C-alpha positions as CSV (number, residue, x, y, z in Angstrom):
1,M,0.0,0.0,0.0
2,K,1.3,3.4,-0.9
3,K,2.1,6.1,1.7
4,Y,-0.8,8.4,2.6
5,K,0.3,12.0,1.9
6,S,-2.5,14.1,3.3
7,L,-5.6,14.0,5.5
8,T,-7.6,15.1,2.4
9,E,-6.6,11.8,0.7
10,V,-7.4,9.7,3.7
11,Q,-10.8,11.4,4.3
12,S,-11.7,10.9,0.6
13,L,-10.9,7.1,0.9
14,I,-13.0,6.9,4.1
15,E,-15.9,8.8,2.5
16,S,-15.9,6.4,-0.5
17,K,-15.8,3.4,1.9
18,Q,-12.4,2.2,0.6
19,L,-11.0,2.7,4.1
20,N,-12.1,2.8,7.7
21,M,-10.5,4.0,10.9
22,P,-9.7,0.6,12.5
23,D,-8.1,-0.6,9.2
24,L,-6.1,2.7,8.9
25,L,-4.8,2.3,12.4
26,A,-3.9,-1.3,11.8
27,Y,-2.0,-0.2,8.7
28,Y,0.2,2.2,10.8
29,L,0.6,-0.3,13.6
30,D,1.9,-2.9,11.1
31,K,4.3,-0.2,9.7
32,I,5.7,0.4,13.2
33,R,6.1,-3.3,13.8
34,E,7.9,-3.7,10.5
35,Q,10.5,-1.0,11.3
36,P,11.6,-1.4,15.0
37,E,15.2,-0.5,14.1
38,L,14.2,3.1,13.5
39,N,13.4,3.5,17.2
40,A,11.0,6.3,16.5
41,F,8.5,5.4,19.2
42,N,9.1,5.3,23.0
43,E,5.7,3.7,23.4
44,V,2.8,2.8,21.0
45,F,-0.6,3.4,22.5
46,V,-2.2,0.3,21.0
47,S,-5.1,0.1,23.5
48,S,-6.2,3.7,23.6
49,A,-5.6,4.3,19.9
50,T,-7.7,1.3,19.0
51,E,-10.6,2.6,21.2
52,Q,-10.3,6.0,19.6
53,A,-10.3,4.6,16.0
54,V,-13.5,2.7,16.7
55,A,-15.2,5.7,18.3
56,V,-14.1,8.1,15.5
57,Q,-15.4,5.7,12.8
58,E,-18.8,5.6,14.6
59,K,-18.8,9.5,14.5
60,I,-17.9,9.4,10.8
61,N,-20.8,7.0,10.2
62,A,-23.1,9.3,12.1
63,G,-21.9,12.4,10.2
64,K,-20.6,14.0,13.5
65,A,-16.9,13.6,13.1
66,G,-14.4,16.4,13.8
67,R,-12.1,18.1,11.3
68,L,-9.2,15.7,12.1
69,A,-11.1,12.5,11.7
70,G,-8.8,10.3,9.7
71,M,-5.6,11.7,11.1
72,V,-3.4,9.2,12.9
73,I,-0.9,11.3,14.7
74,G,2.1,10.8,17.0
75,I,3.2,13.2,19.8
76,K,6.7,14.0,21.0
77,D,7.5,12.4,24.4
78,N,7.5,15.8,26.2
79,I,3.8,16.5,25.6
80,L,1.5,15.4,28.3
81,Y,-1.4,13.0,27.5
82,K,-3.6,12.2,30.5
83,D,-3.2,8.6,31.9
84,H,-0.3,7.9,29.5
85,Q,3.4,7.8,30.3
86,T,5.5,10.9,29.4
87,T,9.2,10.8,30.0
88,A,10.9,13.5,27.8
89,S,13.1,10.5,26.9
90,S,14.9,10.8,30.2
91,K,15.6,8.3,33.0
92,M,14.6,11.1,35.3
93,L,10.9,10.7,34.3
94,D,10.8,7.0,33.5
95,G,7.5,5.7,34.6
96,F,5.8,9.1,35.0
97,I,2.1,9.0,34.2
98,A,0.6,12.4,33.1
99,P,-2.1,13.5,35.5
100,Y,-3.7,15.8,32.8
101,S,-3.5,16.4,29.1
102,S,-1.7,19.3,27.4
103,T,-3.8,21.9,25.6
104,V,-2.5,20.6,22.2
105,V,-3.5,17.0,23.0
106,S,-7.0,18.2,24.1
107,R,-7.5,20.1,20.9
108,L,-6.4,17.1,18.8
109,L,-8.8,14.8,20.6
110,A,-11.6,17.3,20.4
111,E,-11.3,17.2,16.6
112,D,-11.1,13.4,16.5
113,A,-7.5,12.8,15.7
114,V,-6.2,9.3,16.8
115,I,-3.0,9.6,18.9
116,I,-0.9,6.5,18.1
117,G,2.0,6.9,20.5
118,R,4.7,9.0,22.1
119,L,7.8,9.7,19.9
120,N,11.4,9.5,20.8
121,C,13.4,12.7,21.3
122,D,16.6,14.1,22.7
123,E,16.5,14.1,26.5
124,F,14.4,17.0,27.7
125,A,14.5,18.2,24.1
126,M,18.2,19.1,24.5
127,G,20.1,18.0,21.4
128,G,20.3,18.2,17.6
129,S,20.6,14.5,16.6
130,N,18.3,12.5,18.9
131,E,21.4,10.8,20.3
132,T,20.9,12.0,23.9
133,S,17.7,10.0,24.4
134,F,17.6,7.6,27.3
135,F,16.0,5.2,24.9
136,G,18.7,5.3,22.3
137,P,19.1,7.2,19.0
138,V,16.4,7.4,16.4
139,R,17.6,6.3,13.0
140,N,17.0,8.1,9.7
141,A,14.8,6.0,7.4
142,A,16.8,7.2,4.3
143,D,19.9,5.7,5.9
144,N,19.7,4.0,9.2
145,Q,23.3,4.6,10.0
146,R,22.5,8.3,10.1
147,V,20.8,10.5,12.6
148,A,17.2,11.7,12.4
149,G,18.0,15.2,13.7
150,G,16.8,16.5,16.9
151,S,15.3,17.1,19.2
152,S,12.1,15.9,17.5
153,G,13.8,13.1,15.7
154,G,11.2,10.5,16.4
155,S,8.4,12.8,15.1
156,A,10.3,13.4,11.9
157,V,11.1,9.8,11.2
158,A,7.6,8.7,12.0
159,V,6.3,10.9,9.2
160,Q,9.2,10.0,6.9
161,A,8.8,6.3,7.3
162,D,4.9,6.3,7.2
163,L,4.4,5.3,10.8
164,C,1.7,7.9,11.2
165,L,0.2,10.6,9.0
166,A,1.5,13.6,11.1
167,A,3.4,14.3,14.3
168,L,3.8,17.1,16.9
169,G,7.2,18.2,18.0
170,T,8.6,21.1,20.0
171,D,11.0,23.6,18.6
172,T,13.3,25.6,20.9
173,G,16.2,26.4,18.6
174,G,15.3,24.3,15.5
175,S,14.0,21.0,17.0
176,V,11.2,20.7,14.5
177,R,12.8,22.3,11.5
178,Q,16.2,20.5,11.6
179,P,14.8,16.9,11.9
180,A,12.2,17.8,9.2
181,A,15.1,18.8,7.0
182,F,17.0,15.6,7.7
183,C,13.9,13.5,7.0
184,G,12.4,15.3,4.0
185,C,9.1,16.5,5.5
186,F,7.6,19.9,6.3
187,G,8.5,21.2,9.7
188,L,6.6,24.3,10.9
189,K,7.7,26.4,14.0
190,P,4.9,28.9,14.6
191,T,5.4,32.4,16.1
192,Y,6.3,32.2,19.8
193,G,3.0,32.4,21.7
194,R,0.8,31.2,18.8
195,I,0.2,27.7,20.3
196,S,-0.2,27.0,24.0
197,R,2.7,25.4,25.9
198,Y,0.4,24.2,28.7
199,G,1.2,20.6,29.4
200,V,4.5,20.6,27.5
201,I,7.6,19.7,29.6
202,A,9.7,22.9,29.6
203,Y,13.2,23.3,28.4
204,A,13.6,27.0,27.8
205,S,10.3,28.7,28.4
206,S,10.9,31.9,26.4
207,F,11.8,29.8,23.3
208,D,9.8,26.6,23.4
209,Q,7.0,26.3,20.8
210,V,4.9,23.3,19.7
211,G,5.3,22.7,16.0
212,T,4.1,20.2,13.3
213,L,5.8,17.7,11.1
214,T,3.8,16.6,8.0
215,S,4.0,15.3,4.5
216,S,1.8,18.0,3.1
217,V,1.4,21.8,3.6
218,S,-2.4,21.3,3.8
219,D,-2.1,19.1,6.9
220,A,0.3,21.7,8.5
221,A,-2.2,24.4,7.8
222,L,-5.2,22.5,9.3
223,L,-3.2,21.5,12.4
224,M,-2.2,25.2,12.9
225,E,-5.8,26.2,12.6
226,I,-6.8,23.8,15.3
227,L,-3.9,24.1,17.7
228,A,-3.4,27.9,17.7
229,G,-5.2,30.4,19.7
230,A,-5.8,31.7,23.2
231,D,-5.6,29.4,26.2
232,A,-6.6,30.3,29.8
233,Y,-3.9,27.9,31.1
234,D,-1.0,29.7,29.3
235,S,-0.6,33.4,29.8
236,T,2.1,33.7,27.1
237,V,-0.3,32.7,24.3
238,S,-1.5,35.4,22.0
239,A,-5.2,36.3,22.0
240,K,-5.0,37.2,18.3
241,S,-7.7,35.5,16.3
242,V,-6.7,32.4,14.3
243,P,-7.0,32.6,10.5
244,V,-8.6,29.7,8.6
245,Y,-5.2,28.7,7.3
246,S,-6.5,25.6,5.5
247,E,-8.7,27.8,3.2
248,E,-5.9,30.4,2.5
249,L,-3.4,28.2,0.6
250,N,-3.9,29.9,-2.7
251,S,-1.0,31.8,-4.3
252,P,-0.1,34.8,-2.1
253,G,1.1,36.7,-5.2
254,K,4.6,38.0,-5.8
255,Q,6.8,38.2,-2.7
256,R,10.0,40.0,-1.7
257,I,12.5,37.5,-0.4
258,A,15.7,38.3,1.5
259,V,18.4,35.7,1.3
260,L,20.8,36.1,4.2
261,K,24.2,36.4,2.4
262,E,26.3,35.2,5.3
263,T,24.4,32.0,5.6
264,M,24.8,31.1,1.9
265,E,28.5,32.0,2.1
266,S,29.2,30.0,5.2
267,E,32.2,27.6,4.9
268,A,30.1,25.1,6.9
269,L,27.4,24.9,4.2
270,D,27.4,21.6,2.3
271,P,27.9,22.1,-1.5
272,E,24.9,20.0,-2.6
273,T,22.6,21.8,-0.1
274,K,23.9,25.1,-1.4
275,H,23.3,24.1,-5.0
276,A,19.8,22.9,-4.3
277,I,18.9,26.2,-2.5
278,L,20.4,28.3,-5.4
279,Q,18.3,26.3,-7.8
280,A,15.2,27.0,-5.8
281,I,16.2,30.7,-5.6
282,A,16.5,30.7,-9.5
283,G,13.0,29.2,-9.6
284,F,11.6,31.9,-7.3
285,R,13.1,34.6,-9.6
286,A,11.7,32.9,-12.7
287,A,8.3,32.9,-11.1
288,G,8.4,36.6,-10.7
289,H,9.4,36.9,-7.0
290,Q,11.9,39.6,-6.0
291,V,14.9,37.8,-4.4
292,D,17.8,39.9,-3.0
293,E,20.9,39.0,-1.1
294,V,21.1,41.0,2.2
295,S,23.8,41.1,4.8
296,F,23.1,40.0,8.4
297,D,26.3,40.7,10.3
298,L,25.1,39.3,13.6
299,L,25.3,35.7,12.5
300,D,28.3,35.0,14.7
301,Y,26.4,36.0,17.8
302,L,23.4,33.8,17.2
303,V,24.6,30.5,18.7
304,P,26.4,32.0,21.7
305,A,23.4,34.1,22.7
306,Y,21.0,31.2,22.2
307,Y,23.0,28.7,24.3
308,V,23.6,31.2,27.1
309,L,19.9,32.0,27.3
310,T,18.4,28.5,26.9
311,A,20.9,27.0,29.3
312,A,20.0,29.6,31.9
313,E,16.3,28.8,31.5
314,A,17.0,25.0,31.5
315,S,18.9,25.4,34.8
316,S,15.8,27.0,36.3
317,N,13.2,24.7,34.7
318,L,15.0,21.5,35.6
319,S,15.6,22.4,39.2
320,R,12.3,20.8,40.1
321,Y,13.6,17.3,39.3
322,D,15.2,16.7,42.7
323,G,14.3,13.1,43.5
324,V,11.6,14.2,46.0
325,H,8.5,15.4,44.2
326,Y,8.4,12.9,41.4
327,G,10.7,11.2,38.9
328,Y,13.9,9.1,39.5
329,R,15.0,8.8,43.1
330,N,18.2,7.3,44.4
331,L,17.2,4.9,47.2
332,Q,20.7,4.7,48.9
333,A,21.0,8.3,49.9
334,E,21.9,8.9,53.5
335,N,20.5,12.4,53.8
336,L,18.5,15.0,51.9
337,N,21.5,16.7,50.4
338,S,22.8,13.3,49.2
339,L,19.4,12.5,47.8
340,Y,19.4,15.6,45.7
341,K,22.9,15.1,44.3
342,K,22.6,11.4,43.6
343,S,19.1,11.5,42.1
344,R,20.0,14.3,39.7
345,A,23.5,12.9,38.8
346,E,22.0,9.5,38.0
347,G,18.6,10.6,36.5
348,F,20.0,13.1,34.0
349,G,22.1,12.3,31.0
350,T,25.4,14.0,30.1
351,E,24.1,16.7,27.8
352,V,21.3,17.7,30.1
353,K,23.8,18.0,33.0
354,R,26.2,20.0,30.8
355,R,23.5,22.6,30.0
356,I,22.3,22.8,33.6
357,M,25.8,23.5,34.8
358,L,26.3,26.1,32.0
359,G,23.0,27.7,32.9
360,T,23.8,27.8,36.6
361,F,27.1,29.4,35.8
362,V,25.8,32.2,33.7
363,L,23.2,33.0,36.3
364,S,25.6,33.0,39.2
365,A,26.8,36.1,41.1
366,G,29.6,37.8,39.2
367,Y,28.7,36.3,35.8
368,Y,25.1,37.3,35.4
369,D,25.9,40.7,33.9
370,A,28.8,39.4,31.8
371,Y,26.8,36.5,30.2
372,Y,23.1,36.3,30.7
373,Q,22.3,40.0,30.6
374,K,24.6,40.6,27.6
375,A,22.9,37.7,25.8
376,Q,19.5,39.3,26.4
377,Q,20.8,42.5,24.9
378,V,22.1,40.6,21.9
379,R,18.7,38.9,21.6
380,R,17.0,42.3,21.5
381,L,19.4,43.6,18.8
382,I,18.7,40.4,16.7
383,R,15.0,40.9,17.0
384,E,15.3,44.6,16.0
385,R,17.5,43.7,13.0
386,V,15.0,41.1,11.9
387,E,12.0,43.4,12.2
388,A,13.9,46.0,10.2
389,L,14.4,43.4,7.4
390,F,10.7,42.9,7.3
391,T,10.1,46.5,6.5
392,N,11.4,45.8,3.0
393,Y,10.9,42.0,2.6
394,D,8.0,39.5,3.1
395,L,10.2,36.4,3.7
396,I,13.7,35.5,4.8
397,L,15.4,32.6,3.2
398,T,18.3,30.6,4.7
399,P,19.5,27.0,4.8
400,V,18.0,24.9,7.7
401,A,21.2,23.0,8.6
402,P,24.8,23.2,7.3
403,T,24.8,19.6,6.1
404,P,22.4,16.7,5.4
405,A,21.9,14.1,8.1
406,F,25.3,13.0,9.5
407,K,26.3,9.6,10.8
408,I,25.3,8.4,14.3
409,G,28.2,9.0,16.7
410,E,30.0,11.3,14.2
411,N,29.7,14.6,16.2
412,M,28.7,13.6,19.7
413,Q,32.2,13.8,21.1
414,D,32.4,17.6,20.3
415,P,29.6,19.6,21.9
416,L,30.8,22.8,20.0
417,V,30.3,21.1,16.6
418,M,26.8,20.0,17.7
419,Y,25.9,23.4,18.9
420,M,27.1,25.1,15.8
421,A,24.8,22.9,13.7
422,D,22.0,25.2,15.0
423,I,23.5,28.3,13.4
424,F,20.7,28.8,10.8
425,T,17.7,27.7,12.9
426,V,18.3,29.8,16.0
427,L,17.6,33.1,14.2
428,P,13.8,32.6,14.1
429,S,13.9,31.2,17.6
430,L,15.8,34.3,19.1
431,S,13.4,36.7,17.3
432,G,10.3,34.6,17.9
433,I,9.1,34.6,14.2
434,P,7.5,31.7,12.4
435,S,9.6,29.5,10.2
436,I,9.2,26.4,8.1
437,A,11.6,23.8,6.7
438,V,10.7,23.0,3.1
439,P,11.9,19.8,1.4
440,L,14.2,20.2,-1.6
441,G,14.4,16.6,-2.8
442,N,17.5,14.4,-2.1
443,N,21.2,14.6,-2.7
444,Q,23.3,12.1,-4.7
445,A,23.4,9.8,-1.7
446,G,19.6,9.9,-1.3
447,L,19.7,12.1,1.8
448,P,16.9,14.8,2.1
449,L,17.8,18.4,1.5
450,S,15.8,21.5,2.6
451,L,15.6,25.2,2.8
452,Q,14.1,27.5,5.5
453,L,11.6,30.3,5.1
454,S,10.7,32.7,7.8
455,A,8.0,35.5,8.0
456,K,6.9,38.3,10.3
457,H,5.3,37.5,13.6
458,F,1.9,35.8,13.3
459,N,2.3,35.5,9.5
460,E,2.1,31.8,9.3
461,G,-0.5,32.1,6.7
462,L,1.9,33.6,4.2
463,L,4.5,30.9,5.0
464,L,2.0,28.2,4.4
465,A,0.5,29.7,1.2
466,F,3.9,30.4,-0.3
467,T,5.2,26.9,0.6
468,A,2.0,25.3,-0.8
469,G,2.8,26.8,-4.2
470,F,6.4,25.7,-4.2
471,K,7.3,22.6,-6.2
472,A,10.8,21.6,-5.2
473,E,11.1,19.0,-8.0
474,A,11.0,21.8,-10.5
475,Y,14.3,23.3,-9.2
476,T,16.4,20.4,-8.0
């Protein structure tokens, strides 16, 4: 059976009685069982998903189904789903059962999506390759010796390998877009504050944003439409009305596109990735769009500012995991101080401990002004510079990642190399703007390539409409 590419296709088959929900779920469960080596799922919700599939089919038969009826979706293992285990792929939370559902899960269920399981990710979403997971690395379906990207690697591979129709991830500094690029799917990071973070295990609260990984732009648009909007449980969510994104995918007309010169001239940029992006740019120009190279001389400050700020927030957010309230507890500790130290030392992995220590350092007396406060000032400058760009341009174009998916174990021994892989994705994160990874076909080795488009705050509609009209195969 061929891979289902969109909800529209699935719903059409259900409407014509060629497919039903229990059979569709069985199809995906078989796909998961056939490819255990990918390690995409930390847990498959066979029982609850089966119950949901039957219930949704009954609603379809009665003509009362929600807009997501027919969508089998996976959720990243840092998104709470009541009465289901959620671990953030960490030993620290192994066995933790969510006492309530996140807002995004509640909204999926309200529209009759079927949640098939929780997807592997880097521990506490800290990583760019899905190699920091307590449950082991996720493997890229294009080459299972290569990484899936991170931190939402399981989400990307699940869509890539046809283990579910769509998936939710979270994006702090590129954790939806980079794995989407490595796995050849669409990865959308909305504007910060567009989608509720209630019930999402926090890494860096002023950056974290739920995003989507899909095989079609239409599915990304519909999910945005359903997930976005005000939430009484999250004061950081915008009260702006949510457009009907799924009905606004027609051509947005001629656009002004700024290509950040320094990103395309970076020595780290893989030649085949660069060639594919240049071909796409030529196609945009041929289609009548204005495409200009512009300078962005703050590129060297992006990664340092991002890691100072996110590590500081991680240090604060992860202080609650102390072996007392919930999560992993060392049972041999002699006193309270020993309990804290041993539980945290044994419960957290190496990368999480590294970021906690870095964050604690930059927040400490004597270093706060030199590092944390300065990074906040740089963040403000970056946001102002990006907003100035949008006075003359509608979209910003850059690569997503410097290279295609690299081999498992290739970069893990050098944290600096891993951190610098985020050089192109952290710009939208620092400035809070929406951004999407757009597939560009494959390189000579069969590995997916991608480009990144970003728009003004709350302008996801333009990103989606422009991407919907983009045909990568015409340019690569």
